[in-house]
N, C-alpha and C positions, 0 to 999 in steps of 0.2 A: 051673423056675418055670412056672406056668400061663400059657397064652397070653392068657387073659382077665385084664386088669389088675384088681387088687383094691386099693381104698383102704380102709385099716383105721383106724377111729376107736377107740382103745383105752380100754376101761373108762370110758365117758362118765358123768360125775357131776354135770353142771351142774344137772339137774333130776331127781334120783334118785327122786322120788316120783311122777313123771308121765311116762309113755312118749310123750306127744304130741310132745314135742320131738324124739325120735328118729324117730318116724314122719314128722314134718315134714321132717327132713333126708333121709330115704330118698326121700320124694316129690319134693323139690326136685332132688336129684341125679339121679333118674331122668329128670326133665324135661330137665336139662342134657345128660345122656348121649344121650337119644333125640333131642334137638333138633339136636345137632352131633356125631354119632358119630365123625366123622373127627378131631375135636379132643378129645373126652372119652370115650375108649373104656375107661372103667373102671367097675367096680361098687363098691358100698359095703358093707362088712361091719362089724359091731360085735363086739368081743371084749375080754375082760380080758387083762392082760399074760400070764398063764399060758396062756390059750387061743391068744394070738398066737404064743407060742413053739411050741406044738404045730402051728400052721398056717403056720409060717415059710416053707415052700416055695411058698406061694400068695400071698405078700404082695409088692406092688410098691412101695408107699410108705405111710408111717405119719403120721397126724396124731394126736399123743398128747395126750389131755385127761384123764389119770388124776387130776389134782389132788393127786398124792402122789408120793413118791420112794422106793418100797419096794424090797426085794431083787428082787422079781419084775420090776419096771420096769428095774432095773439089768441083770438077766439078759437081758431082751429087747433092751436097748441093745447088749450084747455080741454077741448072735446076729445082729442087723442089721448090726453093723460087720463081722462075719465074712463076711456075704453081700453087703455093699455095698448095703444097702437104705436109701434116703434117708428122712429125716424132714422134715416141714415146719419144725419147730424141732429142730436137731441136738442129740443128747444132751449134747454138750459145752456148748452154750449153755444148755440146760435145767438142767444141773448147776450152772452159774455162778449163774443167776437163782434157783435153789432155795435158795441159801445167802445169806442176807441180809448176813452180815458180808463175804463175798467180793465181793458186788456193791457194797457200801459202799466197800470198799477200792479196787476198780477205778475207781469214779467219783471218789473222793477224789484219785487221781493226776491226774485231768483237771480238777480244780478245780470240779466240780459241787457246788453248795451242798446239804448234807444235814444232818440232825440229828447231833450228836456221838454216836458209837456205840462201844461196847466189848463184847468178849466176856465173858460171865460163866460161869466154870467152877467157882467156889467161893465160899464166904462172904467170903473175903478180897477176891476180885475185886469183889463187890458193895459192900463197905465202901469200897474204893478208888474205885470209880465215884462213890459218893455224896459222897465227900470232894472230888471234882473239880467238883461241880456249883455250888459257890460259894453265892450267895444263893438260887439256885433250890432249891425244896424238893419239886419234883415230877419224875418221870421215868416212862418206859415200859419194860416188859420184854416181849420177844417170843421165841418159839422161833426158833432160827437157821434151821430148816427148817419151813415150814408156810405156811398161807394161810387165807383166809376169816375172818380175825379170831380164829381159834382160839388161846386162851390169851394173847391180848394183854392185858397186865396193867398197870393204871395205879396208880402208887405215889406216896404222899405222905408225906414225913417229918414226923412230929408231935413233940410235946414228950417229953423224957426218953429220947430215943434210939429211940422207937417208930416204926413205919411202919404205914400203912394201905394195903392193896392191894385192888383191885377188878378183876374180870374177868367175862366172860359165858361160861357153859357152853353156852347156846343163845341164840336170838333174844330171849328174854324174861327169863331168870333171871340176876340179878347175884349173884356170890359175893364174899365179903369176908373178909379176914384182917387182924387188928390184933395187933401184938406186936413183938418184937425182930427185927431182920434175920436173926440166926442161926436163930431159930425158923422164920422165913419160908422160909429156904433148906432147912431140914431137913424141914419139913412140907408145903411147896408146890413148891419148885423142883426140888431134887435128890432125886428118888424114882425107883424102878425100875418097870419095866412091871408092871401088874397091881395096883399099890398104890393107884391112884386111877382111878376111872372106867373100869375095864377096860383100863387101859394106853393110853388114847386120846391121851396126850401124846407118844407116840413110836412109831416103826415098829420100832425095835430099840435096846435098851439105854437108859441114862439120857438125859434130854433135854439138848440144848445150847441155851444162851440168849444173847441179846444184850440190853444195856440202852441206851436212847437218851434224850437230853434230851427233855423235854416241850415240845411246840410248842403254844402257845395258839391254837387255830383257832376259838374260839367267837365268835359274833356277839353283838349286843346282846340276842338272845333266849336266850342261853346254850347254843345248839346248835353243835356242832363241824361244820366243813365242809371238804371237800377236793374234788379234781377227778380224774376217771378219763378217760384218753384211750386208746382202743383203735385200734391201727394194724395193718394187714394188707397183705401183698404181694398184688397182683392177678395176673391170668393172664399179664400181661406181665413180672412180676417187679418191678414198681414199688411202693414202699412208699406206701400211702395211709392217710389218717385215716378210719376207718369210723364212729367214734362219739366224742363228747365229752359228758360229763354231770357234774353236780355230785352230791355225796353229803353227807348230813347225818345226825348222830346222832338217834336217836329220842327222846332226852330229854337234859336237862342233867345227869342223874345219872352218866352214863358217856359220855365223848366218843369213842365208837367209831362210825365211819361205814360199816363193812362192811355191805352189804345182807343178807348171810347171818346177821348178828347183829342184825337189826332196823333197820339204817340205811335211810334213805329218799332218794329222788331229789330233787334241787333243780336249779335252773337255774345254768349256769355264769355267766351275767350277774349273778346275785345275789351270786356270790362275787367277781367281778372289778370290779363297779361301784364307782367311786370310787377304785380302786387305781392307775389309770394303766397297768395291765398289759393287753396285748392278746392275742387268740387267736394271732396270729403269733408273739409271744414265747413263748407256751405251747408251740406246735409246734416252735419253734426249739430249746427245751430238750429236747423229745422226740428230735429229730434228733441232738443232741449225745450224748444217752444211748445211742441206737441205735448210733452210731458207736463209742462206747467198748466196748459189749458185742460188737459184730461184730469189732472189731479184736482184742479180748482172746481171742476164741475162734476166729477165722478162719472164721466161718460167718455167713451171712445170717440175719437174723431173719425168720421167716415171719409171725408173729403175736405181738403183745405188748400188755399193758395197763400204762400208766404211771399211777402215783398221785402226785399233785403237790399241795402245799399252798401257800397264800398267807399269808405272815407279815408283821408290821410291826415295824420298829425305828425309833424316833424318828418322823419324818414320812415315811418311805419304805417302800414295800411290796416284798417279794421273793418270788420263786418258789423253793420248797424241794422237792427231789426226795425222795419217801418210799421208793418201791420199784417194781420192775418185775415183771410176771407173764407167764410164757410161756403160761399157760392162763387168760386172763381170762374171768370170767363174763359172759354176754351179757344185756343188758337189751333185751327186745323190745317195741316200741311196740304190736304187734298181738297180744300174748300172750293177752289176754282173749278175743279172737275165735278164736284158734287152739285153745284148750283145748276149745272146743265143736264144732270142725270135724272131720269125718271125712276125714282126709288121704288115705285110700285111695280114697274115692268122689268127692271134690270138690276143686277147686283151692283151696289155702289162700289166704286174703286177707292179703297182706303189704304193708307199706309198702316203699317203695324202700330206705329205710335198713335195715330188717330183712332184706330179701333180700340186700342187699350184705354185711351183717355175717355172715350165715350161709354164703353161697356162696363168698366170696373165698378162705378157707383151702383149700377143696377145689379151686378152679380153680388156685391156686398149687401145690397138691400134684400136680395132674395135670401142670403145667408141669415141675416138678423131676423127676418120674418119667420124663418123656420125655427130658429133657436130661441125666439122670444117667449 
């Protein structure tokens, strides 16, 4: 392996249409490395999973933000395991959190409150799930693997055995299906690669799905809201909360809060006000979930995004855990200023929160690289 340590950020996709984000990371990490070379003697390189495999001899540590779990990513995991190369989030941990049904089952064993969830592998599975909903006539279908709100489908049972399903293909366009569940399975759910949208529903083979009970997260304005908590280990290996923000749907037409699908930021206070739930309770739930994931895999979490809902039953409010993400998208306070800055020629103007959010994963990567 090369004597110069190399931190590899694989296939970064958080802001695929704007290279400013990656230029910013380069700039910040050069500042860190040059400021304390005795503590941060690494350089930063960007590469796709395939490029990383080809450069494997020069890699010391990997921070994986591919936002997908493709055969190339799995091959890179195997190569790194053979060479004992550490990850900020170990592949075993990433594999668990990439599978929504597996994470649901792991958390259920520890009594974490979540939406009722069932795997959907056939028309019969869907019919069985619908029969278990009781008086509820709404539910949600999601890919077992996936993120960013892709193919999250809201389904409502209507009269005569019909269902109405709605989802977003992008941040603006809502797609809709109305018909029998069997037709929905045949025409929408269980299709092979290439038969719709260029096969974007699956990395390989037919798609796997889960169905979940619908949680009514709407306020009096009809907008759905939930909470995102991003936690990261710092350069001392201590888990810290780097960001907490609320998310809300862009309209009452579809209760989807993902920012990549048109969702908008809102204050956490707006969601918690009047519920009796505190930030400490929110963070306590995150700690419980972290413990479950780390115990199940035997590896520390380096970075995670927790999605949490607040629901009400009778006169009491509850925190419901929705899902965890090992590659959470970043929301930068100073983004509007950064996109117009020349990161090569001038110091980026960052808030303390932004700098912390961007730098912590790399400082932790340097720590585990040294201690591995």
